[in-house]
N, C-alpha and C positions, 0 to 999 in steps of 0.2 A: 477294580473296586466298583461296586454297584450301589445304587440307592433305590430301594423298592424294585429291584430287578432291572433297573436302567443303568447304563454306564455312567459313572460319576462325571465324566466330561460332557455329559448332555447327550451323547449319542445313544439312540435306542438300540436294543438288542436286535440282531438280524433275524429275519423270519424266513430266509431262504428265497425270498422274492427279489428279483432284480430291481434296483432303485434307479430312476431316471431323474436327473437334476431338474429338467423343465417340465416333465410330465404332470406333476401335481399342480404347479402354478397355473398352467394352461387349463387343466381340467377344472380348477376352481374358478377361473375367470369366465368360462363359457356360460354357465347358468346365470351368473351375476350380470354379464353383459346383455344376455338375452332378456333378462328382467327389465333392465333400464330401457332397452329398445321397445319392449312391450308397453311400457308406460308412456313413452314419447310418441309412438307411431300414430295413435288416433288423433293427436293434436298438433304434431309438427312443432314448429318454432313460433307458435302464435301467442304465447304468453309475454306480457310486458312487465315493467316494474310496478311495484305496489308500495305505497306508503314511503318507507325510508329509502327505497330504491330511487324514487324520483328526487328525494332530497340529496342523495349522493350525486346524481347526474346534474342537478341544478347547481350544486356546489362546484362541480367541475366547470360549468359554464360561467358562474359568477366569479370564481377564483382562477383555478388552473388545475391541471391534472396532477395528482400526487398519489404516491403508493403507500405512504406510511403516515399514521397519525401520531402526533407528538404534542407536547405542550405548546409548541409554536406553530402548529399546523392549523388549517381552517376548521378542522374537527377536533379541537383540543379536548373536548369532553370525552372523547374516546381514546385518550392517550394510554389508558391501562391496557388497551388492545391495539398495539401499534400496527399489527397486520390486518386489522379487521376490514380495512378498505381495499386490501391488496387484490382479492379476486375481482371485485367490481372495476377497480382501476385497470387491471390487466385486460379485462374484456373490453373496456372503453378504449384502451390503447390499441388493441388489435383491430377494432372496428367501432369508431365512435358514432356511426350513423345507423346502427341497427342493434338488435338484441341477439344476434347470431351467436356471439361468443359467450354471452351470458348463459345461453342454453348449453353450449358445449362444455363450459366449465362446471355448470351444475351437474350435468350428466356424468362428466368425468369424476367429480367428487363422489357421486353415488357409486360408481364402479370401483373406485379406490377403496371407499368405505366398505363395500360389500366384499371385495377381494381380501382385504386385510382381516375382516371378521372371519371369513372362510378359512384363511390360513391358521388363525389362532385355534379354531375349533378342530381343524384337521390335525394339529399338533396335540391337542388334548385327547382326541378320540382315536388317533392313528388312522383316520379314515377320510378319504375324499368324499364319501357319501355324506357324512355328517358335516363336514366342512362346507361342502357346496350348499347343503340345506341351510346352514347357518348364514352364509352370505346372502342367500335369497331372502330369508326371513328378516334380516336386518333392513333390507330395502323395502319390503312390503309391510313391515310391522305397522299396525294402524293406530298406535297410541298417540302419536304426534300428528298435528294437522297443518304443519308448515314445512314439511320436508321438500315439497315441490313448489315452493314460492321463492322468488329471487331474494326475498327478505332473509332467507336462511342460507344463502350461498356460502357466506363466510363461516357459518356455524357447521354446515356440512363439511366444509374443508377442514375446519378445526378438528372435528371428530375423525375425519379420514386420516389426518396427519397423526393424531393421537394413536389410532389403531395401527397405522404403519409403524410408528415408533415402538408400540408394544410387540408387534410381530418381529421387528428387528431385535428387540431385547431377547425374545425367546430364541431367535436364531443365533444371536451372539453367544448365548450360553451353550449352544450346541457345537460351537467351533472348537477345533482342536488346537490350531496354531494361535499363538498369542497375538500376532499382528492382525490376523483376520478377526479374532475375537474383539480386540480393542477398536478396530475400525467399525465393526458392526455396532459395538456399544456406543461409540461416539455418534454414529449415524442415528441410532435410536434416541439418544439424549437430545440431539439436534431437532428431530421431529417433534419430540415432546415440548421443547422450548417454543418452537414455531406454533404448535397448537395452542399453547397457553397465551402466546402473544396475539393470536387471532381471536380467541374467545376464552375468557378466564375460567369458565365452567369446566374446562379441560382438567384443571388442577386436581380436583378430588379423584379423578380416574387415573392417577399415576399408579394405582394399585392393579390396573388391568393385567399386566404381565405377571404380577405376583399371584393374582387369583388364578390365572391360567396355569401357572406352575403348581399351585396348591391342588388344582383339579387333577393334575397328572400324578403328583407324588404324595399328597397328603401333607399334614402339618410337619411331622418329623422329617419326612423325606425332603420337603421344600426347604426347611432350615439347612439341612446338610447340603442340598443342591445349591442354595444361594451362597453358602459359605465358600464353596468351591468356585463360584462365579461372583465373588465379592466385588471385583473391579467393575463388572457390568452394572451391578446394583449401585455402586458409588457414582458412576457416570450418570446414571438415571436420576438419582436423588439430587446430585449437584445441579443438573439442568433445572429441576423444579425449584431449587433454592435460589438460583440466579433470577428466575422470573419473580419469585416472591420478593427478593431484594429490590428488583426494578419497580414492582408495584408499590412497595412501601415508600420508596423515594419519590415516585411520581404522584401518588394519590393526594398528598397535601397541596399540590400545585394546580389541581384542576377541580372543577365542579361537575360532578356526575351523580347519578342515583346510587352507584356503588359507594362513592366516597361519602355521600350524605348518610347512608346507612352505617358505614364504619365510623363516621365522626359523631354519630348521634349518641354514642355512649350507652345504648340500650340493646346492642346486638345480642347479648346473651339472653336477655329477657324475650326478645323477638323469637329467638331460636327455641327457647323453652315453650313459649306459647304455641308456636307453629309445628313443633315436633310431631304431634299426633297426625298431622296432615301428610307427613312423609308416608304414612301407611294408608290413611283413609282416602287420600287423593292420589299420591304418587304411586304407591305399590298397587292399589286397586285398579287404577286406570292402566298402568303399564302392563300388569300381568293378566288382567281379565277384561276391564272395561273397554279397552280399545277393540278387542275381538268381538264384544257384544255389539258395539257400534258398527263394526265392519259387516257383521251378519245382517244387521238391520239395513245398512246402506245397500248391500247386494240385493236384499229382498224388496226394497222399495224404490231404488233410484234407476234401475235398468229397464229399458224398454226391450232390449234384446241381449241375450247372454252368449251369442255366438262368438264374438271376439274374445270376451273374457274367458270362456271355456277353452277356446283354442289356444290362447296365450298361456293360460295356466297349464294346459296339457303339454305344450312345447317345453315349458320350464321343467315340469316334472320329468318328462322324457330325457331332457338334457342332464338332469341330476343322475338319473338311473344310468344313462349312457356313459357319462364320464366316470362313474363308479366302475362300470364293467371294463372300460378300456384303459383305465388308469393303472399304471404299474407301481404306484406309490407304496401300497399299503397293506396294513393289517385290516381286518374287518372287526367292528366292535363286538361281534358275537363271539370272537375268539377271546379267551381269557388272557389278560395281560400278565406277563411274568411277575410273580411275586405279589400280585394284587388281586384281592377278591373281586370277582366280576361285577358285583353290584356297587362297590365302593366308589369307583371313579365317576360313574354317572350321577350318584348322589352328591359327590363333591362338586360336580359340574353344576348341578341345580343350585347348591348352596352358594357357590362362587358367583353364579349369575344373579342370584337374589341380592347378594351384597353389592354387586356392581350396579344393579338397578337402583337400589336405594341411594348409593353415592352419586349416581348420575342425575338423580332428581334433587338431591339435598341442597345444591346451591340456590335453588329457587325458593327455599323456605323463608328466606329473609325478606321477600317481597310479596306482599299480599296481592298486588296486581298480577304477578306471575302465577300465583296459586289459583287464580280465577280463570286461567286460560289453558289451552292445550297446544298452543303454538310455540315451538322451539323448546318448551319446557320438558318434553319427553324425548327429544332427540338423543340426549346423552344417556338416558335410561334404556334406550332401545337395545343396544348390544347385550346388556345384561339380561333383559327380559327375553330376548331371542335365545340366549344361552340356556335359560331356565327351560324353555319349551323344547329345545333340542335335547337337553338332558332327560326330560320326561319321555320324549319320543324314543330315545335310546333304551330306556328301561322297558317301554312298551314293546320295542323290537325284540328284546330278549325273551319276552313272553310269547309274542306272535308277530311275524313279519308283516302280514297283510294289513292288520289293523293299524300298525304304525305307518305304513305307506298311505293308507286312506286318510288318517288324521293329518299327516304332513301335506297331502294334496289339498285337503280342505282348508288348511291354514294358508297355503299359497293362493288358492282360489279366492278366499275371503279377503286376504290382505291385498292382493292385486286389485280386487274390485274397489276396496277403500281408497287405494292410491289413484285409481282412475277417476273416482268421484271427486277426490281432492283436486286433481289436475283440472278436471272439467270446471270445478267451482272457480278456480283462479283464472282460467281462460275466459269464462263468462264475464268476470269483473273486468278483465283486460278489454273485452269487446265493448263494454259500456264506456270505459275510459276512452277508447279509440273514437267512438262516436262523438263524445262531447269535445274532445280535443280537436278532432277534425272540424267540427262546427266552429270552434273558436279560431283555428288557424285560417280557415277559409274566409273569415270576416274580420281579421285583424292582421295587418301586415308586419307586425313586430316593431313598429315605430311609435313610441308613446310621446316623445317630444316633451317630456315633463308633465304629461297628463296621467290620469289614473284610468286603468282598464276596469270597467264595471261590467260584470256578467249578470244579466237578468235571466236566471235559470228556470225556465218553465218545466224542465224535467224533474225538478226538485230532488236532485241527487248530489250536486257539487257541494263540497265542504264537509261531507261525512269522512270518517276515518279512512274508509276504503275508496273514497272518491275525492282524493286530493285534499283531505283535511289537514289542519295544522300548518297551513302555508305551503303545502306541497303542490298546489296548482301553480303558484308562481314559479316554483322550482322546475316543474314539468315544462312549463312554457319557456323558461330560460334555457333548458336543454334543447327543446325543439327548435327554437330560433337561433341557438348558438351564442346568445349573449344575455346579459341580465335583463329580466323583464320585471317591472314593478313600478308603483304599487298595483295590486290586483284586489278587487273587492267582488263579493258574490252576494246577490240577493235572490232568494228562492221565491219564485212567483207562481200564482198570483197572491200568495199570502204574505208577501213582502217580509220574509224572514232573512235577517242578516246572518251570515255564516259564523260571525265572530261569537265565540262562546266565553262565558264567564268562568269563575273558579268552580261552579257547580254544574258546568257543561250545559248551561241554559243559553239559548241563542238570543241575539238581539233582534231589532226590527229595522225595516227600511221605510222611508216615507218620501214620496216624490212630490215636489211642489213645482210651480211654474218655472223656476229658475235653478233649482238644485235638488240633489238627493241628500236626505238627512239619515245617517246611520246611527241608531241608538242602541247602546248596550242594554242588556237585560236589567230589569228593575232590581233594586236592592231588596233582599229578603233576609230572614233570620231562620234559625233552626237550632235544635239542641246541640250544644258544643260547637256551634259555628259562629264565627265573628266575620261579618262581611267586610271585605276590603273596600276602600273608597271607590265609589262608582266613577268610572272613567267618563270623560266628556263625550258628548255627541260629536260625530264627524260630519262636517258640512262639505259637500262636494258640488261645486258649481257645474252646471251642465256644460259650460264652455270649456271646462277643464277635464272633461270625461271623453273617453272613447268607449262606446257602449256596444255590446254584443248581446242580442236577444236569442235565447235558445227556446225552441218549441217543446211541447210535452214529450214528443217522440225522440228528442235529442238532436234533431236537425236545427238549423239556425235560420233566422230571417236574413236573407242574402242582402248584402250591401252592394248595390250596382256599381259603385265607384271602384270596387276592387276586382272587376272582371279580369283585367289584364294580369293582376297579381295572382289570381286563382289559376289562370292558364300557365303562368310561370311555375307554379308549384308542381305542375304535372310533367315538366320537361327541363327545368333549369338545373344547373349544377351547384346551386348555393347550398349552404348547410341546412337552411330551413326546408328547401325543396327536397333534398335527399332524405332528411329525417321524416318529412311528411309522407313521402312515398314508401320508405322502408319500414317505418314504424306504424303509421296510422292507416296505410292502405294495405297492410299485410293481410292476405286472405286467410280466413279461418275455415278450413274444411274438416269437419269431424264426422266420424261414423255415427249413424243414427242408432246409438245404443242407449241413450239416456231418456228418461221419462220427464221431459221438460214441459210439455204442453199438458195442462190438466184436462181431464174429461169434461164434456159439456155439463154445465150446471153443477160442477164441483170445483170450488175454489177455496183453498186453505191458505190463510195468511199467517205467517209467523216471522219473527226476526232472525230466524236461523234454525234449521232442523238438527244440525250436528254441532257438537261442542266446538266453539270458536270459529266455525265456518258461517259467520253472519252474512245475511243477504244485504245487498245494496238497497236501502230503503228509499222509496220514492215518497217523500212526505216532509212535513214541517211540524214543529211543535213537540218533537221528541228528543230525549237524550239518547246518547249512543246505546245500542243494545248491550245487555248484560246477561249473565248466565247464572242459573240457580241449579245447584247439584242435588240430585235425588239418588244417592248411591251410585249405581252404574249408569244412570241416565242424567242428562242435563237438559234444562229447559231455558229457552231464550225469552227475554222480556225487555221492555223499554218503558221508562218513566214518561208519562205525559207531563211536559214541563211548561205548558202554556194553557190558557183557558180554552183555546181551540187548537187541537192537534189533528192534522189531516194525513191521510194515506191515499195513494193513487194506484190504480190497478186496472188491468184488462181482464176480460172474462169471456169464455165461450158459453153461450147460454141459449136456451130455447125460450119461446114465449111463455108467459104465465108468471105467477107470483113466486117469490123466493123467501127464504128465511135466513137470518144471520144468527148464528150461535157463537158466542165467544166467552172469554174469561179474563178477568183481571187477577193478578197475583196479590196485589195490595191496593186498597182504597184508603186514603189517608184518614178520612173521617166520614161520618154519616151525612154531613152537609154536602160533601163532594158527591157522594152516592146519590142523594136525592136530586141534585142539580144536573146529573149526567143525562144527556140526550145524544142520539146519533143523527147526524145530518148526512144523507146520502144524495149526492148530485143536487144539492140545494133544498131537499125536502126533509123536514124534521120528522124523525120517527121516534116514538116513545120506547123506552127500555123496560123490558120485563125481567126482573131479577130472580135468580135462583139461588142455590146454595153455593158457598165458597166463591162468591163474587162472579158466578156465572151469569150471563145475560143472554137475552134473546130479543131480536127485533124483526118484525115482519115487513117484507118489502112488497109493495103493491106491484102488480103487473105493469110492465112498460117503463119502470124507473131505471133499471140497469141498462147499460149500453156496452157495446163491444170494447171500446177504447176509452182510456183515461177516465174511469169512474173515480169520483172523490168521495171518500167516507171520512167524516170528521167527527171526533168525539169532543163534545163541548160540555164543560162544567166549570165551576169555580176552582181556583187554585188556592192552596193554603200558604199565605205569605209567611206564616210562622213555622212552616215545615219545608224550608228550602224552596218555596215557590212551586211545589209539586202537588199533584192531585191523585193520580192513580198509576198503577204499573200494569200495562197491557201485556198479556201473554200471546194472544192471537184470536182469530175468529175464522169461522167457516161459513160459506154461503152454499145453500142447497135449494133445489126446487121444492115447492110444497103444493 
């Protein structure tokens, strides 16, 4: 019995070519593995934790090592994801004193994810060629900007497990013997359950193997095929049902953003309101916008294309080579028995489009997630890659060489985007190392009931990407191997307290002869906003403080009393010494391929060039960067949240006069606009206004300096509009 020309038990009709059991998997693994190596080779293992990663490590130091989250665990808010901590815990268990296994596990997750995707496409297309291309595109796909951060290690593993389960589902359907079929089906269901337990966004993608089967057989053929393999389908659905039952039982027992959305009673109205964004944000970015950004990144971020071109060429050659030497397969150019040659590529495109939408759909319930491209497109990526592979297959049917050229361009651009992303996170890691090293060198980890006060002259600590939301304390707890706290940060010289109110406005610090006074931001009002009660000032007697002063360049003012302690950091076997050397002294050797140093007399300041890849801001008086969408393009900006908001920068310059050209996105009212002045290195400069809140300021010769320039935007703030004044997009400095 056959279904659309295929044997009903799932076995494909013979083609006269000898089939090898291991030939196809090995062939599919090679390009995927080379792609992961190409991504890691320029940077090595130099990346460290970011944001939640430090929180996890600090929790291990404060509490104990644990592998599962539950209602009774130290991370009970994550109980809907009982396995979410498992990859980080395993890496810590294997080596608690470095990030070596974090890199190994992240790279391994990408290899598994790519290989499973490749296997699914190979089964759909009957071709190693298209399977190998699919595996590579899933890894270099540029829509998401968090694939290569440790923040996403559990998400990558969840997606990898889901795709492995989907591959096993397809293989289970192909098995002749009942025992083999049922074991494969049970394995597939187990991987699905593990994926959901690691990240609940896996659940909507239970349709992945069903869509793969649809791409092969069509609607009628798929129904017949699944009837024959009903046991496999029931195993799969039962696994999803078990997780849903677990989530329903657990959700009322915890407080998390997932449960707050579900318990709000307005889930349906949220989905209805946000549904258009499934296409205007999700589909647009996943299918096209990511590639536009990738092309722009490759065009503007690289100083040299040698490595990128060589790596992309090796990957393309690997795909071509494994296609030539593989003994698996049919070629897509051959008509499949009983199937019109154009139907299955079209079904592949349609299946990929549905998979893309379902992969993005879980984030529609959260406005905060709709505003970012980090982790929100990881589950949409396999479907989007499938769409592009389907289109390339159709192009191949028309002409081979254009298809090869287009596939090569996608690999080149996607790989370039991944290298830019990795470079971005490594640069943040380097700044973190500098600041943490300065603190560790001048604080021996013994508070004795006192408070650690960091006077941060670099003006970076306390931001989201620089140990915000209490992550500095967690990072220090990890590095010293025991709980550190309390920790307070004042950004100097503007004396900004890192503590933020409900509107993300920072407080202030004041030093007196005997104490430091930390004041929360002033109480303000705004449309639809009811200010909570203002918290009390914090008074810290100097006798109860251990103070570390950080210079503008990130170095610290050395405490001579700790000379012996600093020597021990370099050779002792204590936890703090080992982590100091392995984490903070790790060398970062990168190829000179990126355009990091601006040309002389050309300085462009913005809060981030690429969607969700914000820069670490050196400054005070600003809220965290936000993003504004303009179709395929995204623009960063930040609200000026104090009367005086400052930024610090270095510049290469020649002698002579310069000019600043910049733009605000929003100015709250005309009074703010009229009061706005620019103060550069202590000199007040008048502002000349243009259209659309553009401005210009002339800089006299000799005012700029090479290092640590301060530009401050001063104006009144509107206390009736959330205490804000204007939203800065960026500025440029040029010679005139």
